[in-house]
C-alpha positions, 0 to 999 in steps of 0.5 A: 703947074701943068707943065711940071706934071707933063714933064714928070710924065715924060720922064716916067715914060722915058724911064720905063722905056729905058727899063724895057730896053735893058730888060730886052737886052738882058733877055737877048743876051741870055738867049744868045749865050744859051744858043751859042754856049 
C-alpha cells in the first residue's frame, strides 16, 4: 500500500515538472517572438 502512495507521489511530481517545463517553454517562446518580431 505504501509503495502505491510513493509511486503516485512520483507521478505527480513528474507531471508537475513536465507542466512547469511546458509553461517555461511557452513563456520563452512568447518572449522570443516579442523580442524578434
